[in-house]
C-alpha positions in Angstrom: -26.8 38.5 141.2 -23.8 40.2 139.4 -24.2 42.3 136.5 -21.0 40.9 134.4 -19.1 42.5 132.1 -19.3 41.2 128.3 -16.0 39.7 128.2 -17.2 37.4 131.4 -20.9 37.2 130.3 -19.8 35.5 126.6 -18.2 32.4 128.0 -21.1 32.0 130.3 -23.3 32.3 127.3 -21.3 29.6 125.5 -21.7 27.2 128.3 -25.5 28.2 128.8 -25.9 27.3 125.1 -23.9 24.0 125.3 -25.9 22.9 128.4 -29.6 23.6 127.0 -28.6 21.7 123.9 -26.9 18.9 125.9 -29.8 18.7 128.2 -32.4 18.7 125.5 -30.8 16.2 123.4 -30.7 13.8 126.5 -34.1 14.3 127.1 -35.2 13.5 123.5 -32.5 10.9 122.6 -31.2 9.4 125.9 -28.7 10.2 128.6 -25.3 8.8 129.7 -25.3 6.4 132.7 -26.6 8.2 135.8 -22.9 8.9 137.5 -21.7 10.3 134.4 -24.6 12.5 133.6 -25.2 13.6 137.0 -21.2 14.8 137.1 -21.7 16.5 133.9 -24.8 18.0 135.0 -23.0 19.4 138.2 -20.1 20.6 136.3 -21.9 22.5 133.9 -23.9 24.2 136.8 -22.3 24.8 139.8 -19.4 26.8 139.1 -21.7 29.3 137.9 -23.0 29.9 141.2 -19.7 31.8 142.1 -19.6 33.5 138.9 -22.9 35.3 139.4 -23.4 35.5 143.2 -20.9 37.6 145.1 -19.4 36.4 148.4 -20.1 39.7 150.1 -21.6 43.3 149.6 -17.9 44.5 149.0 -17.3 41.6 146.2 -16.6 42.7 142.9 -20.1 43.7 141.0 -19.0 43.1 137.5 -16.4 40.1 137.5 -15.7 37.2 139.7 -12.9 37.5 142.0 -9.9 35.1 142.6 -11.5 33.2 145.2 -14.8 32.8 142.9 -12.7 31.4 140.3 -10.8 28.9 142.4 -14.2 27.8 143.9 -15.6 27.2 140.2 -12.4 25.3 139.3 -12.9 23.4 142.6 -16.5 22.3 141.8 -15.5 21.7 138.0 -12.5 19.2 139.0 -14.4 17.6 141.8 -17.4 16.8 139.4 -15.4 15.6 136.5 -13.3 13.4 138.7 -16.7 11.4 139.1 -17.1 11.4 135.4 -13.8 10.0 134.3 -13.6 7.4 137.0 -17.3 6.5 136.6 -16.8 2.9 135.8 -14.5 2.1 138.8 -16.9 4.1 141.0 -19.8 2.2 140.1 -18.6 -1.0 140.9 -17.3 -0.1 144.5 -19.4 -0.6 147.7 -19.9 2.3 150.3 -18.2 1.4 153.7 -16.2 -1.6 152.2 -13.7 -0.3 149.3 -11.0 2.0 150.4 -11.6 5.9 149.7 -8.6 7.3 148.0 -6.8 10.2 149.3 -7.8 12.7 146.3 -11.2 11.4 146.8 -11.5 12.6 150.4 -9.8 15.8 149.5 -12.0 16.6 146.4 -15.1 15.6 148.3 -14.5 17.3 151.5 -13.6 20.6 149.5 -16.4 20.1 147.3 -18.8 19.6 150.3 -17.7 23.1 151.6 -18.3 24.6 148.2 -21.8 23.3 148.0 -22.3 25.0 151.3 -20.9 28.3 150.5 -23.0 27.9 146.9 -26.3 27.5 149.0 -25.4 30.4 151.3 -24.5 32.8 148.4 -27.7 31.8 145.8 -30.1 30.4 148.3 -30.1 31.0 152.0 -27.7 31.3 155.0 -30.1 29.1 157.0 -30.1 26.4 154.6 -26.3 26.6 154.4 -26.3 26.4 158.0 -28.6 23.5 158.3 -26.0 21.5 155.8 -23.4 22.6 158.0 -24.9 21.3 161.2 -25.7 18.0 159.6 -22.0 17.6 158.3 -20.5 18.5 161.8 -23.1 15.9 163.3 -21.9 13.1 160.8 -18.1 13.8 162.2 -19.1 13.8 165.7 -22.4 11.4 166.0 -20.5 9.5 168.6 -20.7 12.2 171.0 -24.3 12.8 171.0 -26.8 11.6 173.3 -30.1 9.7 173.0 -31.5 9.2 169.5 -28.7 11.3 167.9 -26.0 8.9 169.0 -24.6 6.7 166.5 -21.2 4.6 165.8 -18.3 6.8 164.7 -17.2 7.6 161.1 -13.9 7.9 160.2 -13.2 11.2 158.3 -12.6 9.5 155.2 -16.0 7.2 155.5 -17.6 10.5 156.4 -16.5 12.3 153.3 -17.4 8.8 151.1 -21.0 9.2 152.3 -21.2 13.0 150.9 -19.3 12.5 147.7 -19.2 8.8 146.4 -22.7 7.2 146.9 -24.8 6.8 143.7 -28.0 7.0 145.6 -27.6 10.0 148.1 -25.0 12.5 148.7 -24.1 15.4 146.4 -24.4 13.0 143.1 -27.5 10.9 144.9 -30.7 10.5 143.3 -31.6 14.0 144.0 -29.1 15.4 141.5 -30.4 12.9 139.2 -33.8 14.4 139.1 -32.1 17.7 138.4 -30.2 16.4 135.6 -32.8 14.2 133.9 -36.2 16.2 134.6 -35.6 19.8 135.9 -33.2 21.3 133.4 -35.6 20.4 130.5 -38.7 21.7 132.3 -36.9 24.7 133.3 -36.2 25.3 129.5 -39.7 24.3 128.5 -41.0 27.3 131.0 -38.7 29.5 129.9 -39.2 28.9 126.2 -43.1 29.1 127.1 -42.8 32.5 128.7 -40.5 33.9 126.1 -43.0 33.3 123.6 -45.7 35.3 125.3 -47.6 32.6 127.1 -47.4 33.9 130.4 -48.5 37.6 129.1 -51.4 35.8 127.4 -52.5 34.3 130.5 -52.5 37.2 132.5 -54.7 39.0 129.7 -57.0 36.0 129.9 -57.3 36.3 133.7 -58.0 40.0 133.1 -61.0 39.1 130.7 -62.4 36.3 132.7 -62.6 38.0 136.3 -62.2 41.7 135.2 -66.2 42.3 135.0 -66.9 41.0 138.4 -67.0 43.1 141.8 -63.4 43.4 142.9 -62.3 42.1 139.6 -58.7 43.5 139.9 -58.0 41.0 143.3 -59.8 38.2 141.3 -57.4 38.9 138.4 -54.6 38.5 140.7 -56.2 35.3 141.8 -56.8 33.6 138.1 -53.6 35.1 136.6 -51.3 33.7 139.4 -53.2 30.1 139.1 -52.3 30.1 135.2 -49.1 31.4 135.5 -48.1 28.9 138.1 -48.9 26.2 135.4 -46.0 27.5 133.5 -43.4 28.7 136.1 -43.5 26.4 139.1 -41.9 29.2 141.1 -43.5 31.2 143.8 -41.4 34.4 143.6 -41.5 34.6 139.8 -45.1 34.2 139.7 -45.3 37.3 142.1 -43.3 39.6 139.9 -44.8 38.3 136.8 -48.2 38.7 137.8 -48.0 41.4 140.6 -46.2 44.1 138.6 -49.7 44.2 136.7 -52.2 43.5 139.5 -51.1 45.0 142.6 -51.1 48.8 141.1 -54.6 47.7 139.5 -55.8 46.1 142.9 -54.6 49.4 144.6 -56.4 51.7 142.0 -59.6 49.6 142.7 -59.5 50.5 146.3 -57.8 47.8 148.0 -54.9 49.1 150.4 -51.2 48.4 149.4 -50.7 45.8 152.4 -54.3 43.9 150.9 -53.1 44.2 147.3 -49.4 42.6 148.3 -51.0 39.8 150.6 -53.6 39.0 147.7 -50.6 38.9 145.4 -48.4 36.9 147.6 -50.9 34.3 148.7 -52.0 33.8 145.1 -48.4 33.7 143.8 -47.7 30.9 146.4 -50.1 28.6 145.0 -48.5 28.6 141.5 -46.1 25.9 142.9 -48.7 23.5 143.5 -50.8 23.9 140.3 -50.3 21.0 137.9 -48.8 20.3 135.4 -45.5 22.1 136.5 -45.2 22.1 140.3 -41.5 22.9 140.9 -39.1 20.5 142.0 -40.8 19.0 144.6 -43.3 17.1 142.5 -40.7 15.2 140.1 -38.8 14.4 143.6 -42.1 13.2 145.1 -42.5 10.8 141.9 -39.1 9.5 142.4 -39.1 9.0 146.1 -42.4 7.2 146.2 -42.3 5.3 142.9 -45.7 6.9 141.8 -46.2 7.9 138.1 -45.5 11.7 137.4 -48.8 12.1 135.7 -50.6 10.2 138.8 -49.3 13.0 141.0 -50.5 15.8 139.0 -53.8 14.3 138.5 -54.1 13.8 142.2 -52.9 17.7 142.9 -55.5 19.2 140.4 -58.6 19.3 143.3 -56.4 20.5 146.0 -54.9 23.1 143.8 -58.2 24.2 142.6 -59.7 24.1 146.5 -56.6 26.4 147.5 -57.4 29.1 144.7 -61.3 28.7 145.6 -60.2 29.6 149.1 -58.4 32.7 147.9 -61.1 33.8 145.6 -64.0 33.6 148.2 -61.8 35.5 150.4 -61.3 38.5 147.9 -64.8 38.4 146.7 -66.2 38.8 150.3 -63.7 41.7 151.1 -65.1 43.3 147.3 -68.5 42.9 148.8 -67.8 44.3 152.4 -65.8 47.3 150.5 -68.2 47.6 147.8 -64.9 47.3 145.2 -66.0 47.8 141.8 -65.1 45.7 138.8 -62.2 46.8 136.3 -63.4 49.3 133.6 -63.9 47.7 130.5 -61.1 49.7 128.6 -58.7 48.0 130.5 -59.9 44.6 130.0 -58.6 42.8 126.8 -60.9 42.3 124.0 -62.1 38.8 123.4 -61.1 38.8 119.7 -57.3 39.2 120.6 -57.9 36.2 123.1 -59.2 33.9 120.5 -56.4 35.0 118.1 -53.7 33.8 120.4 -55.9 31.0 121.9 -52.9 28.5 120.6 -50.9 29.4 123.7 -53.1 26.6 125.6 -51.8 24.1 123.3 -48.5 23.6 124.7 -50.4 22.7 128.1 -52.6 20.2 126.3 -49.6 18.7 124.6 -47.8 18.0 127.6 -50.8 16.4 129.6 -51.9 14.2 126.5 -48.3 13.3 126.2 -48.0 12.1 130.3 -51.4 10.4 129.8 -50.1 8.3 127.0 -47.1 6.9 129.1 -44.2 9.2 128.0 -41.7 10.2 130.7 -42.0 13.7 132.2 -38.6 14.6 130.2 -39.8 13.2 126.8 -43.0 14.8 127.2 -41.4 18.4 127.6 -38.7 17.5 124.9 -41.6 17.1 122.3 -43.8 19.9 123.8 -40.6 22.3 123.4 -40.9 21.5 119.6 -44.6 22.2 119.7 -44.0 25.8 121.3 -41.2 26.7 119.0 -43.5 26.1 115.7 -46.4 27.9 117.5 -44.3 30.9 118.2 -43.9 31.6 114.6 -47.6 32.2 114.2 -47.0 35.9 115.3 -44.1 38.0 114.3 -44.0 39.4 117.8 -43.5 35.9 119.4 -40.6 34.4 117.1 -37.8 33.3 119.0 -34.9 34.9 117.5 -31.3 34.1 118.4 -31.3 36.8 121.2 -34.4 35.3 122.6 -32.9 31.7 122.6 -29.8 33.0 124.2 -31.9 34.7 126.9 -34.1 31.4 127.4 -30.5 29.2 127.5 -28.9 32.1 130.0 -32.0 32.1 132.5 -32.5 28.1 132.3 -28.6 28.0 133.5 -29.1 30.6 136.3 -32.2 28.9 137.8 -30.9 25.4 137.3 -27.8 26.3 138.9 -29.6 27.3 142.1 -31.6 24.2 142.1 -28.6 22.2 141.7 -27.2 23.8 144.6 -30.3 23.1 146.6 -30.3 19.4 145.5 -26.5 18.9 146.3 -26.8 20.2 149.8 -30.2 18.5 150.4 -28.5 15.3 149.0 -25.9 15.5 152.0 -28.5 16.2 154.5 -30.6 13.1 153.4 -27.7 10.8 153.0 -26.5 11.8 156.7 -30.3 11.5 158.6 -30.5 8.1 156.5 -27.1 6.7 157.2 -27.3 7.4 160.9 -30.8 6.3 161.4 -31.9 10.1 162.7 -34.9 10.0 160.2 -36.5 7.1 161.5 -35.9 8.0 165.2 -37.5 11.3 164.8 -40.4 10.1 163.4 -40.7 7.7 166.2 -40.7 10.7 168.3 -43.5 12.4 166.5 -45.4 9.1 166.7 -44.7 8.7 170.6 -45.6 12.3 171.4 -48.8 12.3 169.3 -50.6 10.2 171.9 -52.1 8.1 169.0 -53.6 11.1 167.5 -53.4 11.4 164.0 -54.6 14.9 164.1 -52.0 15.6 166.5 -49.2 14.0 164.5 -50.4 15.9 161.3 -50.2 19.0 163.5 -46.7 18.3 164.5 -45.4 17.6 161.1 -47.1 20.8 159.7 -45.1 22.7 162.5 -41.9 21.0 161.4 -42.3 21.8 157.9 -43.3 25.1 158.8 -40.2 25.9 161.0 -38.2 24.4 158.2 -39.7 26.5 155.6 -39.0 29.7 157.3 -35.3 29.7 156.4 -35.0 27.0 153.8 -36.3 26.7 150.1 -39.4 24.9 149.2 -37.7 21.9 147.6 -35.1 21.6 150.5 -37.5 22.1 153.4 -39.8 19.4 151.8 -37.1 16.8 151.3 -36.0 17.1 155.0 -39.3 17.1 156.4 -40.7 14.2 154.3 -37.5 12.3 155.2 -38.4 12.6 159.1 -42.0 12.9 158.7 -43.0 10.1 156.2 -42.6 7.5 158.7 -44.6 9.2 161.4 -47.7 9.4 159.0 -47.3 6.0 157.5 -47.6 4.6 161.3 -51.3 6.2 161.2 -52.1 4.6 157.8 -51.7 7.8 155.6 -50.9 6.5 151.9 -47.5 7.7 150.7 -49.0 10.1 148.2 -51.3 11.9 150.5 -48.1 12.0 153.1 -45.7 13.6 150.4 -48.5 15.8 149.4 -49.3 16.8 152.7 -45.7 17.9 153.2 -45.2 19.5 150.0 -48.3 21.9 150.4 -46.7 23.1 153.5 -43.4 23.6 152.5 -44.8 25.8 149.8 -47.0 27.5 151.7 -44.3 28.4 154.1 -43.0 31.1 151.5 -45.8 33.4 152.4 -45.8 33.2 156.1 -43.6 35.4 158.4 -40.8 35.6 159.6 -39.0 34.8 156.2 -42.1 35.2 154.1 -40.1 35.6 150.7 -43.3 36.1 148.4 -45.0 38.5 151.1 -41.6 40.5 151.0 -41.7 40.4 146.9 -45.3 41.4 146.9 -44.7 44.1 149.2 -41.6 45.6 147.6 -44.1 46.0 144.4 -46.8 47.5 146.5 -44.6 49.7 148.6 -46.2 48.0 151.8 -44.5 46.9 155.3 -43.2 43.4 154.7 -43.9 42.1 157.8 -47.4 43.4 157.7 -48.0 42.2 154.6 -47.2 38.5 155.6 -49.5 38.6 158.6 -52.2 39.8 156.2 -51.2 37.2 153.6 -51.6 34.4 156.2 -55.0 35.3 157.2 -56.1 35.4 153.6 -54.4 32.2 153.0 -55.7 30.5 156.0 -58.4 28.4 153.7 -55.7 27.2 152.0 -53.9 25.8 155.1 -57.2 23.8 155.5 -56.8 21.8 152.3 -54.0 19.4 153.2 -55.8 18.5 156.3 -58.8 17.8 154.1 -57.1 15.4 151.7 -55.7 13.6 154.4 -59.2 12.9 156.2 -60.8 12.9 152.8 -58.5 10.7 150.2 -61.2 10.9 147.4 -59.7 14.4 147.1 -56.6 12.8 145.6 -58.8 10.9 143.3 -58.6 7.9 145.8 -62.0 6.5 145.4 -65.3 6.2 143.4 -66.7 9.1 141.5 -69.5 9.3 144.2 -67.2 9.7 147.0 -64.9 12.4 144.6 -67.9 14.3 144.3 -69.1 14.3 148.0 -65.7 15.0 149.2 -65.5 17.9 146.8 -68.6 19.4 147.6 -68.0 19.2 151.5 -64.8 20.7 151.2 -65.9 23.4 148.8 -68.6 24.4 151.4 -66.3 24.1 154.1 -63.7 26.6 152.3 -66.7 28.9 151.5 -67.8 29.1 155.3 -64.2 29.7 156.4 -63.5 32.6 154.1 -66.9 34.5 155.0 -66.1 33.7 158.5 -62.7 35.1 158.5 -63.6 38.1 156.6 -66.7 38.7 158.4 -69.0 39.1 155.7 -71.6 36.8 153.7 -75.2 37.9 152.5 -74.1 41.2 154.8 -71.7 41.7 157.8 -71.7 38.9 160.2 -72.0 39.0 163.7 -69.2 37.4 165.9 -71.4 34.4 166.8 -72.0 34.0 163.2 -68.4 33.9 162.1 -67.7 31.6 165.1 -70.2 29.1 163.9 -68.9 29.4 159.9 -65.5 29.0 161.1 -66.3 25.8 163.4 -68.3 24.5 160.3 -65.4 24.8 158.2 -63.3 22.8 160.6 -65.5 19.8 161.1 -66.2 19.6 157.5 -62.5 18.5 157.2 -63.0 15.3 158.9 -64.6 12.1 157.5 -66.1 10.8 160.5 -70.2 11.1 160.1 -70.7 12.9 163.2 -68.2 15.5 162.3 -69.6 15.9 159.0 -73.1 16.5 160.2 -72.2 18.9 162.7 -70.3 20.8 160.3 -73.4 20.8 158.0 -75.7 22.1 160.5 -73.3 24.7 161.7 -72.6 25.9 158.2 -76.1 25.8 156.9 -77.2 27.5 160.3 -74.8 30.4 159.5 -75.9 30.8 156.3 -79.5 31.0 156.9 -79.1 33.4 160.0 -76.9 35.6 157.8 -79.5 35.7 155.1 -82.5 36.4 157.4 -80.1 39.3 159.0 -79.6 40.7 155.6 -83.4 40.7 154.7 -84.3 42.2 158.0 -81.8 44.8 157.6 -83.1 45.8 154.2 -86.6 45.7 155.2 -85.4 48.1 158.0 -83.9 50.4 155.6 -86.8 50.1 153.0 -89.1 51.3 156.0 -87.2 54.3 156.8 -86.7 55.5 153.2 -88.0 58.6 151.5 -90.8 56.7 149.6 -92.3 55.4 153.0 
C-alpha cells in the first residue's frame, strides 16, 4: 500500500470521516433505498483502491499516477450514475428495456476497473477468475456441453454486469457491504483502538500461560478471542503472532512450529462468532436465516476447531517437555479484573441480536457502548487522532471488501444467468455415485482449489453458488451446506500453495513459508474434520434436542482428541504406529451418525487410550525397576 504524502492523505481522510459518519448514521437511523445506497457506498470506496494500491512496482509510491486518477474518476462517475438515475433504473426490466449507450460505456469500463481493483488489492488470480467469467459471458454460445448457452449481445452482457438490482456489481452482495459490513468493520476498529484486542491477548496469557506448553496455548486462546473482534485471518496472525511467536520460540518450539501454530490459530478467528467476516452476513442474506441463528450455530464447531488445535499443541508440549510461561511474563489478575469491562461490547452485541435487533442496529448501539467505556481509562480515550485512524482504517478495509464483492457479484450474476451453477451442481451429483461422503469431498476440493488463489469471501460465494445445489440433493440443510463451504473457504487461507496466514506467520517467525504451510495443515487437520462432523451430526449446529446436542458434542470431542493424539504420536506417552492408526481411525468413524460407525469408533478410540495407558504404566514400572534405589 502506498505511503501517501500529506497533501494526498488529507482529502482521503476527509472522505474517510464522511464515509464513517454516513454509514454510522444509516446503521442507526435508516438508509436510502437500495440502489442509491449501494451507488453511494461504492462511490466512496472503490476510487481509493487506485489511490492506495500502486499498479506495478515501478508506480509512484507516495502519490497516485495519472492512470490511477482516471480510474478513480471513472469509478466515481459510473457509481454516481446509478444514484442520479436510480428511479428510472429501478423501474426497468433486465433483458426487456433498452440499454442506453452511456450505460454500456460506463458499465463496461466499470467492469474492467473492478477487475483491475481486484488485481491490485486482492489477488491476481481472483481478477483472472472474474476476467474469464466475463469472457465466457460474451462467448457462451461457442462453448460446448454444459457451458453452452444462448448468445448475449454486447449491451445485454454489460447490462447483466452493471444494471441489475439483485446481482452484478450493484447486486445484493454490494448491499451487504453497504448495510452491514462497513458498520461492523467500524465496530471492530473502535474495539481495537480502545485496547480490547490487547486485553484479550493478556487475558489469554493469564488463562493458559501456567500450563505445560503455555506459550502455544496462549496463541490458540488469544487468536480465538481476537477473532471475535477482527474477523480477518491475516490481521489475527499479525496482531497476536507478534507477541506469541517469539514467546513460543523462547519456550522451545521451532520457528516452523511456532509459525504453523499461530497460522492455524489465526485462521480460526474468522469462524469464531460474533464477527465472522463478510461470509456470515452473506450467508444470512442468501439463506434468509437470521444472523443471530447463524452465529449461535457456529459456536460449537468453532470451539471444536480450537479444541483440536489446543490438543495438538498440548500433546506436542508433553512430547517435548515444553515448560509453562514464567510467572513474571504473565499479567496479574488484578489488572485483568480492572479492565474486564472490555467484555461488555461482546455481551452487548449478542444481547441486542438475541432481542431481535438487526446486525447493523446492534453494531450501531454497541459502538456507543464502546465509546463510553473507552473513557474509563485515560490510556484508552478515543482522541481525535484515534478517531481519524479508525475512519481511515475502516475505509481501507471496506474498499478492499467492496472490490471483492463487486467482482463476486459479476461472477454470481453470470453463473446464475447462464445456468452454469446448476449444471456444475448436477455434474457433482452425477459423479458422486450417489454417495454423500463423496459429494462432500468433491465440494471440499472445489472450495480448496478456489481458496488457494481467491479471498475467503469470494471463494465462499462462488463455491456455494455451484455446490449448494449438489448438497441439497442429498438432503443437507441450507445452513449446514453453507457453513460447510464457508469453513473450507476460511481454512484455505492456511493451506499451500497460497497459504496467506502461513506466509504471514512465517514472516514473523523467520521460518520457511512453504514448510510452515505444510506443518500448519498437519496441525490443523483436526479442524478439517469438523465440517464433515456437523453435516453427519446436525446437532452440532444446534439442530436437535438437548440430549442429541450433548451426545454429538461428546462423540466429536472424543474424536478430535483421538485425531490430535494420533497425528502427534503422543497420549499418555509415545504411541506405537498401530496405536496411532487406531486413534486416527476412531476419529474418522466418530464423524458419522450411523450406529455401527459410532460403536466401531468408540471401540477403536477406547482401545487406543487403554493400550497407551497400559504401555505408559509398563514403561514407568521398567524405569522404576532399574532406578538407583532399586
